Structure formats: C-alpha cells, structure tokens
CHARMM-style PDB file with segment names, atoms N, HN, CA, C and O in Angstrom:
ATOM      1  N   MET     1     -26.642  47.218  11.294  1.00  0.00      PROA
ATOM      2  CA  MET     1     -27.577  48.083  11.978  1.00  0.00      PROA
ATOM      3  C   MET     1     -29.008  47.635  11.723  1.00  0.00      PROA
ATOM      4  O   MET     1     -29.877  47.816  12.576  1.00  0.00      PROA
ATOM      5  N   ASN     2     -29.258  47.052  10.558  1.00  0.00      PROA
ATOM      6  HN  ASN     2     -28.552  46.905   9.866  1.00  0.00      PROA
ATOM      7  CA  ASN     2     -30.603  46.567  10.269  1.00  0.00      PROA
ATOM      8  C   ASN     2     -30.999  45.449  11.219  1.00  0.00      PROA
ATOM      9  O   ASN     2     -32.154  45.356  11.635  1.00  0.00      PROA
ATOM     10  N   GLN     3     -30.039  44.604  11.559  1.00  0.00      PROA
ATOM     11  HN  GLN     3     -29.101  44.679  11.221  1.00  0.00      PROA
ATOM     12  CA  GLN     3     -30.347  43.535  12.504  1.00  0.00      PROA
ATOM     13  C   GLN     3     -30.684  44.096  13.873  1.00  0.00      PROA
ATOM     14  O   GLN     3     -31.553  43.574  14.571  1.00  0.00      PROA
ATOM     15  N   LEU     4     -30.001  45.148  14.250  1.00  0.00      PROA
ATOM     16  HN  LEU     4     -29.295  45.572  13.684  1.00  0.00      PROA
ATOM     17  CA  LEU     4     -30.280  45.769  15.547  1.00  0.00      PROA
ATOM     18  C   LEU     4     -31.656  46.413  15.552  1.00  0.00      PROA
ATOM     19  O   LEU     4     -32.342  46.397  16.574  1.00  0.00      PROA
ATOM     20  N   LEU     5     -32.062  46.973  14.437  1.00  0.00      PROA
ATOM     21  HN  LEU     5     -31.504  46.985  13.607  1.00  0.00      PROA
ATOM     22  CA  LEU     5     -33.412  47.531  14.352  1.00  0.00      PROA
ATOM     23  C   LEU     5     -34.466  46.433  14.364  1.00  0.00      PROA
ATOM     24  O   LEU     5     -35.528  46.587  14.967  1.00  0.00      PROA
ATOM     25  N   GLU     6     -34.166  45.320  13.694  1.00  0.00      PROA
ATOM     26  HN  GLU     6     -33.303  45.194  13.205  1.00  0.00      PROA
ATOM     27  CA  GLU     6     -35.141  44.239  13.594  1.00  0.00      PROA
ATOM     28  C   GLU     6     -35.255  43.448  14.897  1.00  0.00      PROA
ATOM     29  O   GLU     6     -36.362  43.175  15.363  1.00  0.00      PROA
ATOM     30  N   TYR     7     -34.113  43.079  15.486  1.00  0.00      PROA
ATOM     31  HN  TYR     7     -33.214  43.301  15.108  1.00  0.00      PROA
ATOM     32  CA  TYR     7     -34.126  42.235  16.669  1.00  0.00      PROA
ATOM     33  C   TYR     7     -33.896  43.019  17.958  1.00  0.00      PROA
ATOM     34  O   TYR     7     -34.251  42.550  19.039  1.00  0.00      PROA
ATOM     35  N   GLY     8     -33.309  44.198  17.851  1.00  0.00      PROA
ATOM     36  HN  GLY     8     -33.021  44.579  16.972  1.00  0.00      PROA
ATOM     37  CA  GLY     8     -33.151  45.166  18.918  1.00  0.00      PROA
ATOM     38  C   GLY     8     -32.741  44.633  20.269  1.00  0.00      PROA
ATOM     39  O   GLY     8     -31.587  44.269  20.489  1.00  0.00      PROA
ATOM     40  N   LEU     9     -33.694  44.594  21.162  1.00  0.00      PROA
ATOM     41  HN  LEU     9     -34.633  44.890  20.983  1.00  0.00      PROA
ATOM     42  CA  LEU     9     -33.407  44.270  22.554  1.00  0.00      PROA
ATOM     43  C   LEU     9     -32.908  42.837  22.735  1.00  0.00      PROA
ATOM     44  O   LEU     9     -32.080  42.576  23.608  1.00  0.00      PROA
ATOM     45  N   ALA    10     -33.404  41.913  21.920  1.00  0.00      PROA
ATOM     46  HN  ALA    10     -34.076  42.125  21.211  1.00  0.00      PROA
ATOM     47  CA  ALA    10     -32.947  40.518  22.034  1.00  0.00      PROA
ATOM     48  C   ALA    10     -31.470  40.401  21.668  1.00  0.00      PROA
ATOM     49  O   ALA    10     -30.727  39.662  22.314  1.00  0.00      PROA
ATOM     50  N   LEU    11     -31.046  41.119  20.645  1.00  0.00      PROA
ATOM     51  HN  LEU    11     -31.650  41.719  20.120  1.00  0.00      PROA
ATOM     52  CA  LEU    11     -29.641  41.087  20.235  1.00  0.00      PROA
ATOM     53  C   LEU    11     -28.743  41.697  21.304  1.00  0.00      PROA
ATOM     54  O   LEU    11     -27.661  41.179  21.583  1.00  0.00      PROA
ATOM     55  N   VAL    12     -29.188  42.786  21.896  1.00  0.00      PROA
ATOM     56  HN  VAL    12     -30.067  43.206  21.670  1.00  0.00      PROA
ATOM     57  CA  VAL    12     -28.415  43.406  22.982  1.00  0.00      PROA
ATOM     58  C   VAL    12     -28.323  42.449  24.162  1.00  0.00      PROA
ATOM     59  O   VAL    12     -27.255  42.300  24.754  1.00  0.00      PROA
ATOM     60  N   PHE    13     -29.427  41.801  24.509  1.00  0.00      PROA
ATOM     61  HN  PHE    13     -30.295  41.922  24.028  1.00  0.00      PROA
ATOM     62  CA  PHE    13     -29.433  40.854  25.630  1.00  0.00      PROA
ATOM     63  C   PHE    13     -28.442  39.724  25.395  1.00  0.00      PROA
ATOM     64  O   PHE    13     -27.623  39.423  26.264  1.00  0.00      PROA
ATOM     65  N   VAL    14     -28.511  39.103  24.237  1.00  0.00      PROA
ATOM     66  HN  VAL    14     -29.176  39.347  23.531  1.00  0.00      PROA
ATOM     67  CA  VAL    14     -27.632  37.961  23.939  1.00  0.00      PROA
ATOM     68  C   VAL    14     -26.174  38.403  23.896  1.00  0.00      PROA
ATOM     69  O   VAL    14     -25.300  37.706  24.412  1.00  0.00      PROA
ATOM     70  N   ASN    15     -25.908  39.542  23.290  1.00  0.00      PROA
ATOM     71  HN  ASN    15     -26.618  40.108  22.870  1.00  0.00      PROA
ATOM     72  CA  ASN    15     -24.535  40.020  23.173  1.00  0.00      PROA
ATOM     73  C   ASN    15     -23.932  40.315  24.535  1.00  0.00      PROA
ATOM     74  O   ASN    15     -22.802  39.911  24.807  1.00  0.00      PROA
ATOM     75  N   VAL    16     -24.660  41.010  25.394  1.00  0.00      PROA
ATOM     76  HN  VAL    16     -25.578  41.338  25.173  1.00  0.00      PROA
ATOM     77  CA  VAL    16     -24.146  41.330  26.732  1.00  0.00      PROA
ATOM     78  C   VAL    16     -24.006  40.053  27.558  1.00  0.00      PROA
ATOM     79  O   VAL    16     -23.021  39.889  28.279  1.00  0.00      PROA
ATOM     80  N   LEU    17     -24.968  39.159  27.462  1.00  0.00      PROA
ATOM     81  HN  LEU    17     -25.768  39.292  26.877  1.00  0.00      PROA
ATOM     82  CA  LEU    17     -24.898  37.899  28.212  1.00  0.00      PROA
ATOM     83  C   LEU    17     -23.688  37.075  27.795  1.00  0.00      PROA
ATOM     84  O   LEU    17     -22.986  36.533  28.648  1.00  0.00      PROA
ATOM     85  N   LEU    18     -23.440  36.977  26.506  1.00  0.00      PROA
ATOM     86  HN  LEU    18     -24.010  37.418  25.813  1.00  0.00      PROA
ATOM     87  CA  LEU    18     -22.277  36.206  26.050  1.00  0.00      PROA
ATOM     88  C   LEU    18     -20.968  36.849  26.500  1.00  0.00      PROA
ATOM     89  O   LEU    18     -20.039  36.145  26.896  1.00  0.00      PROA
ATOM     90  N   GLU    19     -20.886  38.172  26.444  1.00  0.00      PROA
ATOM     91  HN  GLU    19     -21.640  38.744  26.122  1.00  0.00      PROA
ATOM     92  CA  GLU    19     -19.652  38.825  26.895  1.00  0.00      PROA
ATOM     93  C   GLU    19     -19.432  38.601  28.384  1.00  0.00      PROA
ATOM     94  O   GLU    19     -18.313  38.302  28.802  1.00  0.00      PROA
ATOM     95  N   GLN    20     -20.458  38.736  29.174  1.00  0.00      PROA
ATOM     96  HN  GLN    20     -21.367  38.979  28.834  1.00  0.00      PROA
ATOM     97  CA  GLN    20     -20.319  38.565  30.620  1.00  0.00      PROA
ATOM     98  C   GLN    20     -20.082  37.112  31.005  1.00  0.00      PROA
ATOM     99  O   GLN    20     -19.554  36.830  32.081  1.00  0.00      PROA
ATOM    100  N   SER    21     -20.468  36.194  30.134  1.00  0.00      PROA
ATOM    101  HN  SER    21     -20.897  36.423  29.260  1.00  0.00      PROA
ATOM    102  CA  SER    21     -20.273  34.769  30.413  1.00  0.00      PROA
ATOM    103  C   SER    21     -18.886  34.285  30.046  1.00  0.00      PROA
ATOM    104  O   SER    21     -18.555  33.126  30.296  1.00  0.00      PROA
ATOM    105  N   GLY    22     -18.064  35.146  29.456  1.00  0.00      PROA
ATOM    106  HN  GLY    22     -18.333  36.088  29.252  1.00  0.00      PROA
ATOM    107  CA  GLY    22     -16.692  34.769  29.176  1.00  0.00      PROA
ATOM    108  C   GLY    22     -16.364  34.559  27.715  1.00  0.00      PROA
ATOM    109  O   GLY    22     -15.217  34.259  27.385  1.00  0.00      PROA
ATOM    110  N   PHE    23     -17.324  34.706  26.840  1.00  0.00      PROA
ATOM    111  HN  PHE    23     -18.256  34.950  27.108  1.00  0.00      PROA
ATOM    112  CA  PHE    23     -17.045  34.569  25.413  1.00  0.00      PROA
ATOM    113  C   PHE    23     -16.358  35.830  24.915  1.00  0.00      PROA
ATOM    114  O   PHE    23     -16.667  36.927  25.381  1.00  0.00      PROA
ATOM    115  N   PRO    24     -15.436  35.692  23.983  1.00  0.00      PROA
ATOM    116  CA  PRO    24     -14.703  36.878  23.502  1.00  0.00      PROA
ATOM    117  C   PRO    24     -15.499  37.667  22.460  1.00  0.00      PROA
ATOM    118  O   PRO    24     -15.016  37.911  21.355  1.00  0.00      PROA
ATOM    119  N   ILE    25     -16.705  38.057  22.818  1.00  0.00      PROA
ATOM    120  HN  ILE    25     -17.097  37.858  23.716  1.00  0.00      PROA
ATOM    121  CA  ILE    25     -17.574  38.833  21.935  1.00  0.00      PROA
ATOM    122  C   ILE    25     -17.794  40.190  22.600  1.00  0.00      PROA
ATOM    123  O   ILE    25     -18.468  40.260  23.628  1.00  0.00      PROA
ATOM    124  N   PRO    26     -17.248  41.261  22.045  1.00  0.00      PROA
ATOM    125  CA  PRO    26     -17.404  42.559  22.694  1.00  0.00      PROA
ATOM    126  C   PRO    26     -18.836  43.090  22.571  1.00  0.00      PROA
ATOM    127  O   PRO    26     -19.427  43.054  21.492  1.00  0.00      PROA
ATOM    128  N   ALA    27     -19.375  43.573  23.665  1.00  0.00      PROA
ATOM    129  HN  ALA    27     -18.895  43.601  24.542  1.00  0.00      PROA
ATOM    130  CA  ALA    27     -20.729  44.122  23.675  1.00  0.00      PROA
ATOM    131  C   ALA    27     -20.733  45.629  23.491  1.00  0.00      PROA
ATOM    132  O   ALA    27     -21.777  46.208  23.189  1.00  0.00      PROA
ATOM    133  N   VAL    28     -19.592  46.273  23.666  1.00  0.00      PROA
ATOM    134  HN  VAL    28     -18.745  45.802  23.911  1.00  0.00      PROA
ATOM    135  CA  VAL    28     -19.534  47.734  23.604  1.00  0.00      PROA
ATOM    136  C   VAL    28     -19.989  48.287  22.246  1.00  0.00      PROA
ATOM    137  O   VAL    28     -20.769  49.240  22.230  1.00  0.00      PROA
ATOM    138  N   PRO    29     -19.546  47.743  21.114  1.00  0.00      PROA
ATOM    139  CA  PRO    29     -20.037  48.289  19.843  1.00  0.00      PROA
ATOM    140  C   PRO    29     -21.558  48.179  19.688  1.00  0.00      PROA
ATOM    141  O   PRO    29     -22.205  49.102  19.191  1.00  0.00      PROA
ATOM    142  N   THR    30     -22.117  47.056  20.114  1.00  0.00      PROA
ATOM    143  HN  THR    30     -21.592  46.307  20.518  1.00  0.00      PROA
ATOM    144  CA  THR    30     -23.561  46.884  20.034  1.00  0.00      PROA
ATOM    145  C   THR    30     -24.273  47.878  20.938  1.00  0.00      PROA
ATOM    146  O   THR    30     -25.300  48.440  20.558  1.00  0.00      PROA
ATOM    147  N   LEU    31     -23.737  48.097  22.129  1.00  0.00      PROA
ATOM    148  HN  LEU    31     -22.902  47.641  22.438  1.00  0.00      PROA
ATOM    149  CA  LEU    31     -24.353  49.039  23.055  1.00  0.00      PROA
ATOM    150  C   LEU    31     -24.249  50.474  22.547  1.00  0.00      PROA
ATOM    151  O   LEU    31     -25.161  51.271  22.769  1.00  0.00      PROA
ATOM    152  N   ILE    32     -23.163  50.812  21.874  1.00  0.00      PROA
ATOM    153  HN  ILE    32     -22.423  50.164  21.694  1.00  0.00      PROA
ATOM    154  CA  ILE    32     -23.021  52.164  21.317  1.00  0.00      PROA
ATOM    155  C   ILE    32     -24.058  52.392  20.218  1.00  0.00      PROA
ATOM    156  O   ILE    32     -24.725  53.427  20.195  1.00  0.00      PROA
ATOM    157  N   VAL    33     -24.189  51.437  19.321  1.00  0.00      PROA
ATOM    158  HN  VAL    33     -23.647  50.597  19.340  1.00  0.00      PROA
ATOM    159  CA  VAL    33     -25.170  51.579  18.244  1.00  0.00      PROA
ATOM    160  C   VAL    33     -26.589  51.580  18.803  1.00  0.00      PROA
ATOM    161  O   VAL    33     -27.429  52.361  18.354  1.00  0.00      PROA
ATOM    162  N   ALA    34     -26.865  50.720  19.770  1.00  0.00      PROA
ATOM    163  HN  ALA    34     -26.183  50.085  20.135  1.00  0.00      PROA
ATOM    164  CA  ALA    34     -28.193  50.688  20.375  1.00  0.00      PROA
ATOM    165  C   ALA    34     -28.491  51.991  21.115  1.00  0.00      PROA
ATOM    166  O   ALA    34     -29.626  52.468  21.099  1.00  0.00      PROA
ATOM    167  N   GLY    35     -27.489  52.562  21.756  1.00  0.00      PROA
ATOM    168  HN  GLY    35     -26.567  52.174  21.769  1.00  0.00      PROA
ATOM    169  CA  GLY    35     -27.668  53.848  22.424  1.00  0.00      PROA
ATOM    170  C   GLY    35     -27.962  54.961  21.433  1.00  0.00      PROA
ATOM    171  O   GLY    35     -28.776  55.842  21.710  1.00  0.00      PROA
ATOM    172  N   ALA    36     -27.307  54.927  20.282  1.00  0.00      PROA
ATOM    173  HN  ALA    36     -26.646  54.212  20.057  1.00  0.00      PROA
ATOM    174  CA  ALA    36     -27.589  55.924  19.240  1.00  0.00      PROA
ATOM    175  C   ALA    36     -29.009  55.757  18.704  1.00  0.00      PROA
ATOM    176  O   ALA    36     -29.700  56.743  18.450  1.00  0.00      PROA
ATOM    177  N   LEU    37     -29.437  54.520  18.534  1.00  0.00      PROA
ATOM    178  HN  LEU    37     -28.875  53.718  18.740  1.00  0.00      PROA
ATOM    179  CA  LEU    37     -30.811  54.276  18.091  1.00  0.00      PROA
ATOM    180  C   LEU    37     -31.821  54.704  19.156  1.00  0.00      PROA
ATOM    181  O   LEU    37     -32.904  55.189  18.829  1.00  0.00      PROA
ATOM    182  N   ALA    38     -31.469  54.527  20.410  1.00  0.00      PROA
ATOM    183  HN  ALA    38     -30.588  54.134  20.675  1.00  0.00      PROA
ATOM    184  CA  ALA    38     -32.352  54.975  21.488  1.00  0.00      PROA
ATOM    185  C   ALA    38     -32.438  56.499  21.521  1.00  0.00      PROA
ATOM    186  O   ALA    38     -33.493  57.058  21.818  1.00  0.00      PROA
ATOM    187  N   ALA    39     -31.335  57.165  21.218  1.00  0.00      PROA
ATOM    188  HN  ALA    39     -30.477  56.710  20.976  1.00  0.00      PROA
ATOM    189  CA  ALA    39     -31.346  58.635  21.171  1.00  0.00      PROA
ATOM    190  C   ALA    39     -32.241  59.143  20.044  1.00  0.00      PROA
ATOM    191  O   ALA    39     -32.835  60.216  20.148  1.00  0.00      PROA
ATOM    192  N   GLU    40     -32.334  58.362  18.964  1.00  0.00      PROA
ATOM    193  HN  GLU    40     -31.852  57.490  18.880  1.00  0.00      PROA
ATOM    194  CA  GLU    40     -33.209  58.728  17.856  1.00  0.00      PROA
ATOM    195  C   GLU    40     -34.654  58.313  18.088  1.00  0.00      PROA
ATOM    196  O   GLU    40     -35.538  58.687  17.317  1.00  0.00      PROA
ATOM    197  N   GLY    41     -34.903  57.540  19.150  1.00  0.00      PROA
ATOM    198  HN  GLY    41     -34.185  57.236  19.776  1.00  0.00      PROA
ATOM    199  CA  GLY    41     -36.255  57.105  19.459  1.00  0.00      PROA
ATOM    200  C   GLY    41     -36.675  55.820  18.781  1.00  0.00      PROA
ATOM    201  O   GLY    41     -37.857  55.475  18.784  1.00  0.00      PROA
ATOM    202  N   ARG    42     -35.730  55.108  18.201  1.00  0.00      PROA
ATOM    203  HN  ARG    42     -34.770  55.388  18.199  1.00  0.00      PROA
ATOM    204  CA  ARG    42     -36.065  53.852  17.516  1.00  0.00      PROA
ATOM    205  C   ARG    42     -36.115  52.665  18.465  1.00  0.00      PROA
ATOM    206  O   ARG    42     -36.792  51.678  18.178  1.00  0.00      PROA
ATOM    207  N   ILE    43     -35.416  52.741  19.582  1.00  0.00      PROA
ATOM    208  HN  ILE    43     -34.865  53.543  19.815  1.00  0.00      PROA
ATOM    209  CA  ILE    43     -35.419  51.708  20.617  1.00  0.00      PROA
ATOM    210  C   ILE    43     -35.725  52.420  21.930  1.00  0.00      PROA
ATOM    211  O   ILE    43     -35.143  53.470  22.201  1.00  0.00      PROA
ATOM    212  N   PRO    44     -36.623  51.878  22.754  1.00  0.00      PROA
ATOM    213  CA  PRO    44     -36.920  52.543  24.030  1.00  0.00      PROA
ATOM    214  C   PRO    44     -35.729  52.455  24.992  1.00  0.00      PROA
ATOM    215  O   PRO    44     -35.248  51.365  25.300  1.00  0.00      PROA
ATOM    216  N   LEU    45     -35.269  53.606  25.455  1.00  0.00      PROA
ATOM    217  HN  LEU    45     -35.660  54.492  25.205  1.00  0.00      PROA
ATOM    218  CA  LEU    45     -34.082  53.665  26.309  1.00  0.00      PROA
ATOM    219  C   LEU    45     -34.259  52.912  27.625  1.00  0.00      PROA
ATOM    220  O   LEU    45     -33.350  52.172  28.001  1.00  0.00      PROA
ATOM    221  N   PRO    46     -35.386  53.055  28.358  1.00  0.00      PROA
ATOM    222  CA  PRO    46     -35.514  52.294  29.606  1.00  0.00      PROA
ATOM    223  C   PRO    46     -35.443  50.781  29.397  1.00  0.00      PROA
ATOM    224  O   PRO    46     -34.852  50.065  30.205  1.00  0.00      PROA
ATOM    225  N   ALA    47     -36.037  50.307  28.329  1.00  0.00      PROA
ATOM    226  HN  ALA    47     -36.518  50.888  27.672  1.00  0.00      PROA
ATOM    227  CA  ALA    47     -35.979  48.868  28.039  1.00  0.00      PROA
ATOM    228  C   ALA    47     -34.566  48.445  27.681  1.00  0.00      PROA
ATOM    229  O   ALA    47     -34.128  47.361  28.065  1.00  0.00      PROA
ATOM    230  N   LEU    48     -33.852  49.283  26.954  1.00  0.00      PROA
ATOM    231  HN  LEU    48     -34.208  50.164  26.642  1.00  0.00      PROA
ATOM    232  CA  LEU    48     -32.465  48.980  26.581  1.00  0.00      PROA
ATOM    233  C   LEU    48     -31.583  48.863  27.814  1.00  0.00      PROA
ATOM    234  O   LEU    48     -30.796  47.925  27.934  1.00  0.00      PROA
ATOM    235  N   VAL    49     -31.714  49.808  28.723  1.00  0.00      PROA
ATOM    236  HN  VAL    49     -32.354  50.570  28.625  1.00  0.00      PROA
ATOM    237  CA  VAL    49     -30.915  49.779  29.952  1.00  0.00      PROA
ATOM    238  C   VAL    49     -31.282  48.559  30.795  1.00  0.00      PROA
ATOM    239  O   VAL    49     -30.405  47.895  31.347  1.00  0.00      PROA
ATOM    240  N   ALA    50     -32.568  48.268  30.890  1.00  0.00      PROA
ATOM    241  HN  ALA    50     -33.281  48.808  30.441  1.00  0.00      PROA
ATOM    242  CA  ALA    50     -33.015  47.123  31.694  1.00  0.00      PROA
ATOM    243  C   ALA    50     -32.510  45.810  31.114  1.00  0.00      PROA
ATOM    244  O   ALA    50     -32.038  44.947  31.853  1.00  0.00      PROA
ATOM    245  N   VAL    51     -32.603  45.653  29.812  1.00  0.00      PROA
ATOM    246  HN  VAL    51     -32.986  46.355  29.211  1.00  0.00      PROA
ATOM    247  CA  VAL    51     -32.161  44.415  29.160  1.00  0.00      PROA
ATOM    248  C   VAL    51     -30.657  44.218  29.338  1.00  0.00      PROA
ATOM    249  O   VAL    51     -30.206  43.112  29.633  1.00  0.00      PROA
ATOM    250  N   ALA    52     -29.886  45.282  29.159  1.00  0.00      PROA
ATOM    251  HN  ALA    52     -30.252  46.181  28.919  1.00  0.00      PROA
ATOM    252  CA  ALA    52     -28.430  45.172  29.319  1.00  0.00      PROA
ATOM    253  C   ALA    52     -28.064  44.859  30.766  1.00  0.00      PROA
ATOM    254  O   ALA    52     -27.167  44.054  31.016  1.00  0.00      PROA
ATOM    255  N   ALA    53     -28.742  45.480  31.708  1.00  0.00      PROA
ATOM    256  HN  ALA    53     -29.471  46.133  31.505  1.00  0.00      PROA
ATOM    257  CA  ALA    53     -28.451  45.228  33.121  1.00  0.00      PROA
ATOM    258  C   ALA    53     -28.827  43.812  33.525  1.00  0.00      PROA
ATOM    259  O   ALA    53     -28.069  43.150  34.234  1.00  0.00      PROA
ATOM    260  N   ILE    54     -29.980  43.342  33.087  1.00  0.00      PROA
ATOM    261  HN  ILE    54     -30.596  43.880  32.511  1.00  0.00      PROA
ATOM    262  CA  ILE    54     -30.411  41.977  33.429  1.00  0.00      PROA
ATOM    263  C   ILE    54     -29.459  40.947  32.829  1.00  0.00      PROA
ATOM    264  O   ILE    54     -29.096  39.980  33.499  1.00  0.00      PROA
ATOM    265  N   ALA    55     -29.052  41.143  31.578  1.00  0.00      PROA
ATOM    266  HN  ALA    55     -29.346  41.929  31.035  1.00  0.00      PROA
ATOM    267  CA  ALA    55     -28.112  40.215  30.945  1.00  0.00      PROA
ATOM    268  C   ALA    55     -26.775  40.215  31.670  1.00  0.00      PROA
ATOM    269  O   ALA    55     -26.156  39.164  31.837  1.00  0.00      PROA
ATOM    270  N   SER    56     -26.330  41.382  32.098  1.00  0.00      PROA
ATOM    271  HN  SER    56     -26.832  42.236  31.962  1.00  0.00      PROA
ATOM    272  CA  SER    56     -25.067  41.473  32.824  1.00  0.00      PROA
ATOM    273  C   SER    56     -25.139  40.754  34.167  1.00  0.00      PROA
ATOM    274  O   SER    56     -24.207  40.048  34.551  1.00  0.00      PROA
ATOM    275  N   VAL    57     -26.241  40.937  34.871  1.00  0.00      PROA
ATOM    276  HN  VAL    57     -26.999  41.510  34.559  1.00  0.00      PROA
ATOM    277  CA  VAL    57     -26.402  40.277  36.170  1.00  0.00      PROA
ATOM    278  C   VAL    57     -26.475  38.764  36.000  1.00  0.00      PROA
ATOM    279  O   VAL    57     -25.882  38.027  36.788  1.00  0.00      PROA
ATOM    280  N   ILE    58     -27.185  38.295  34.991  1.00  0.00      PROA
ATOM    281  HN  ILE    58     -27.667  38.893  34.351  1.00  0.00      PROA
ATOM    282  CA  ILE    58     -27.271  36.850  34.752  1.00  0.00      PROA
ATOM    283  C   ILE    58     -25.895  36.279  34.419  1.00  0.00      PROA
ATOM    284  O   ILE    58     -25.519  35.224  34.930  1.00  0.00      PROA
ATOM    285  N   GLY    59     -25.150  36.967  33.568  1.00  0.00      PROA
ATOM    286  HN  GLY    59     -25.456  37.823  33.152  1.00  0.00      PROA
ATOM    287  CA  GLY    59     -23.806  36.497  33.213  1.00  0.00      PROA
ATOM    288  C   GLY    59     -22.879  36.440  34.411  1.00  0.00      PROA
ATOM    289  O   GLY    59     -22.129  35.478  34.575  1.00  0.00      PROA
ATOM    290  N   GLU    60     -22.925  37.459  35.243  1.00  0.00      PROA
ATOM    291  HN  GLU    60     -23.534  38.240  35.110  1.00  0.00      PROA
ATOM    292  CA  GLU    60     -22.082  37.471  36.441  1.00  0.00      PROA
ATOM    293  C   GLU    60     -22.552  36.434  37.459  1.00  0.00      PROA
ATOM    294  O   GLU    60     -21.738  35.865  38.187  1.00  0.00      PROA
ATOM    295  N   LEU    61     -23.848  36.189  37.512  1.00  0.00      PROA
ATOM    296  HN  LEU    61     -24.509  36.651  36.920  1.00  0.00      PROA
ATOM    297  CA  LEU    61     -24.381  35.178  38.423  1.00  0.00      PROA
ATOM    298  C   LEU    61     -23.870  33.786  38.040  1.00  0.00      PROA
ATOM    299  O   LEU    61     -23.603  32.956  38.908  1.00  0.00      PROA
ATOM    300  N   LEU    62     -23.739  33.543  36.742  1.00  0.00      PROA
ATOM    301  HN  LEU    62     -23.957  34.218  36.037  1.00  0.00      PROA
ATOM    302  CA  LEU    62     -23.190  32.252  36.300  1.00  0.00      PROA
ATOM    303  C   LEU    62     -21.765  32.067  36.815  1.00  0.00      PROA
ATOM    304  O   LEU    62     -21.410  30.981  37.273  1.00  0.00      PROA
ATOM    305  N   TRP    63     -20.942  33.120  36.744  1.00  0.00      PROA
ATOM    306  HN  TRP    63     -21.230  34.002  36.372  1.00  0.00      PROA
ATOM    307  CA  TRP    63     -19.573  33.043  37.264  1.00  0.00      PROA
ATOM    308  C   TRP    63     -19.569  32.890  38.777  1.00  0.00      PROA
ATOM    309  O   TRP    63     -18.724  32.180  39.322  1.00  0.00      PROA
ATOM    310  N   TYR    64     -20.490  33.537  39.458  1.00  0.00      PROA
ATOM    311  HN  TYR    64     -21.176  34.113  39.016  1.00  0.00      PROA
ATOM    312  CA  TYR    64     -20.564  33.418  40.911  1.00  0.00      PROA
ATOM    313  C   TYR    64     -20.895  31.973  41.308  1.00  0.00      PROA
ATOM    314  O   TYR    64     -20.267  31.405  42.201  1.00  0.00      PROA
ATOM    315  N   VAL    65     -21.876  31.401  40.642  1.00  0.00      PROA
ATOM    316  HN  VAL    65     -22.387  31.862  39.917  1.00  0.00      PROA
ATOM    317  CA  VAL    65     -22.270  30.016  40.953  1.00  0.00      PROA
ATOM    318  C   VAL    65     -21.130  29.061  40.642  1.00  0.00      PROA
ATOM    319  O   VAL    65     -20.879  28.126  41.404  1.00  0.00      PROA
ATOM    320  N   ALA    66     -20.433  29.285  39.526  1.00  0.00      PROA
ATOM    321  HN  ALA    66     -20.637  30.044  38.907  1.00  0.00      PROA
ATOM    322  CA  ALA    66     -19.281  28.434  39.182  1.00  0.00      PROA
ATOM    323  C   ALA    66     -18.185  28.559  40.240  1.00  0.00      PROA
ATOM    324  O   ALA    66     -17.555  27.563  40.596  1.00  0.00      PROA
ATOM    325  N   GLY    67     -17.958  29.749  40.734  1.00  0.00      PROA
ATOM    326  HN  GLY    67     -18.470  30.557  40.444  1.00  0.00      PROA
ATOM    327  CA  GLY    67     -16.942  29.948  41.768  1.00  0.00      PROA
ATOM    328  C   GLY    67     -17.321  29.325  43.089  1.00  0.00      PROA
ATOM    329  O   GLY    67     -16.454  28.840  43.815  1.00  0.00      PROA
ATOM    330  N   ARG    68     -18.601  29.328  43.416  1.00  0.00      PROA
ATOM    331  HN  ARG    68     -19.306  29.723  42.826  1.00  0.00      PROA
ATOM    332  CA  ARG    68     -19.050  28.734  44.667  1.00  0.00      PROA
ATOM    333  C   ARG    68     -18.899  27.220  44.656  1.00  0.00      PROA
ATOM    334  O   ARG    68     -18.707  26.604  45.704  1.00  0.00      PROA
ATOM    335  N   ARG    69     -18.986  26.623  43.482  1.00  0.00      PROA
ATOM    336  HN  ARG    69     -19.142  27.123  42.630  1.00  0.00      PROA
ATOM    337  CA  ARG    69     -18.853  25.165  43.383  1.00  0.00      PROA
ATOM    338  C   ARG    69     -17.395  24.803  43.458  1.00  0.00      PROA
ATOM    339  OT1 ARG    69     -17.047  23.624  43.394  1.00  0.00      PROA
TER     340      ARG     69
END
C-alpha cells in the first residue's frame, strides 16, 4: 500500500496497461486498493478513473492493431 501511496497513478496505469496487453498480472486488486485510497481522499478519484481508462484503451488498441496486421 505504501507503494501505491508513493507512486499512485503511475502504478495503476502500468498495472492496467500490462493486464490489458495480455500479461497475467491482475489489475483488480490494485484498483480496489486505489479506490479505497480515493475514497479516503489520498488519491484524486477523477485522475484515477482517467488513468485507468486511458491505460485500458491503450492496451486494447495494441491488440486491435495486432489483429489488423
């Protein structure tokens, strides 16, 4: 949890991006802890949602481009 407080949004971004890119790294535990921290006001909720959504779209875009080739 200390790493999530220290690196916060960057860790969520990398974790979601790796999961969406096909690596067997679950993002759900990180998102649950980050959501709890956002509820406490330690991480800004709009930024958390935006970072997770952008990472997810980038990861899915990589699969789309791979499929098109």
